[in-house]
Each structure stands twice: as C-alpha cells, then as structure tokens.
N, C-alpha and C positions, 0 to 999 in steps of 0.2 A: 430747527423740519429735517429728520431724521430721514431718510433713501430705504429702502429696505431693497436692495442690489438683489437679494436674492429670490425674494416677490417677481421684482421683472426680470432678470435669468430665467423664473419658472417661467412669464408671458410671453419670453418672446421666443423659446423653447417652441410655444403652444404652440403661436404665431407659425413657425419656420413649418412646423408638420402638419396643419391643416391647410400652409395654404393660400393661409388668408393674409390679405392685407392691414392688417388695422382689429385689436385686442379690444373688451375697457376691461373693469376692474375695480370695485368698492367696496369695501366691509364699513361702511357704517364714517371709523373713519379717517380714511384716508382712500382719494383715486388716484388707482394709478395707469393710463391709455401709450397704447405703442400700438404699433405700424411703419409701415413702411412704403416709400411711393413704385413707381414700377420701373426709379434709374436708382433708389440707391440702397444704403442700408439703411436698413432695421432702427428709425428714429423713438426715442421714449417723452409722453410728459408726465410728468409728476408735479401732482398741487393735492391743497387745500381744498382753493377755489380754482375753479378753470377760468380762468381771463385769459381772452384773448388780446394777443396784439395787435394795437389797429393800426391796419394797410400803407404806403404810404397809396397819394393816389394824383397826379397830374391836372393841374385844373387842365391843362388844352383835351382833358381826355374825356370819355363817360364811354362809360365802365357798366354790365349787364351785371348784374348782381344774383346771385341764383337765391329763386325763391322757396325754397325749402333748402330741405337735408335728404342725401339720397349720393348716387353712383353718374358721373359725371361722363359718358358718354360724349365726343370728341365724330361719332360714324354713324350712321344709317342697324348699321353694323357691324361683326366684324371684319377689318378686310378689306372691306367698304369706300372709295372715293370719302374725307370728312366734308359734315356743311364749310366745315372756311376750310381757309388756311390765313395767315399774316399779308396781311393786301388783298384778305378776298375781300372785296364791293359789297355790302350787305341796304336793302331796307326794311326803313319798320314790317316788322312783321313777318321777315325770312326766318326760321329758323335754326338756328346759330350750332343748336350741339340739343342733347335731351337728357337728362336723369330720369332716375329706375327711384323711385322710392315706394316702396311695397310691393316691387313686383309687377308697380304702374309707369310705365311711358312715357312722359312730358315733355310734349317738343320743348324747346326754347325760344322763345320770338328776342331778334333780336328790339331797342325798344329806340330807333332810328334811326336814319340812313347814309350811310357815309363807311370808313375803308379800317379794316379790319388791323391795328396797329397790337397787339399784344392779347394772346393764350394765355391766360395766364391758369387753366389747369390742364394735368396728363391726363389723357385718352383711361379710362378704368378708376378716374380715384375721385378714394372718395367726398362730402363736399357740406359745409354747415350750410341753416341759414344764413341771409346778406355776405354770402363770401363774395368775391369779383369774384368771376371767373368771363369774359373778355373784355377787350380796352378802345374803345374801336374812334373813329377821331373825324 
C-alpha cells in the first residue's frame, strides 16, 4: 500500500487552519483520518480497512464503555468540576461523563458501585461506539 503523504500533509494543514481535532477523507479507494488530541501532536491513521486494535483490559476492573459515537466531556460545562476523578467513589447510575452526539448532551451513568481506577479519555476527545471510557474497581 502506498501512503499519499501529500494528501496527509494537506489534511493536517486543514485540520490546523480550521482548529479541528479530527478530519476524515475518503475517495472510494482509500480512507485517511487525521486527528490530534488535546495534549499531543497530530496523529494519522491511513488504511483501506479501518480496523481498530483491541484494547487491553484487566479482569479486576470493569469498564464503562461508550454507548455511542460523539465527544466526551468530563465536566458539566467548561471550567466546572469534573463528574469523577481517579479515586472517586461512584454508585451505579451516577453520571460519570457526558457524550455530545448531534448537539445532544447524553449523560453516561456508572454501570456499578465502586472506585474510579482510570479515566481512559480526555475532556473534549472524540469517542467511538464501545470504546472504554472509565475503569471502575
């Protein structure tokens, strides 16, 4: 597979110019997705079949997974205290974060009682369906 570096550079330039966090391009033959996290430099995924790598999961943790594609927010509004932090005690049904999808704010509840062991997403990060969001012990 030949990687079209010029197309990737063009997409990264558009990403920066428009202050986007993610941009996808497809012409039927190839798909290119460029993105950047809140704390990292631009990253690139280019593939003819965009299969995701499996994530490691420890048996002692139960994860809360994303029920939809959208943007994750760890607090109810910018600058506010986050719903949970590592070490927070949560009860089943407590809101742990919000996922914005199609301009709708969806409160995501904890699936069990426990203690937050790891937050797997950053505030404002795009999430995929079934992506692990938070690990609870």
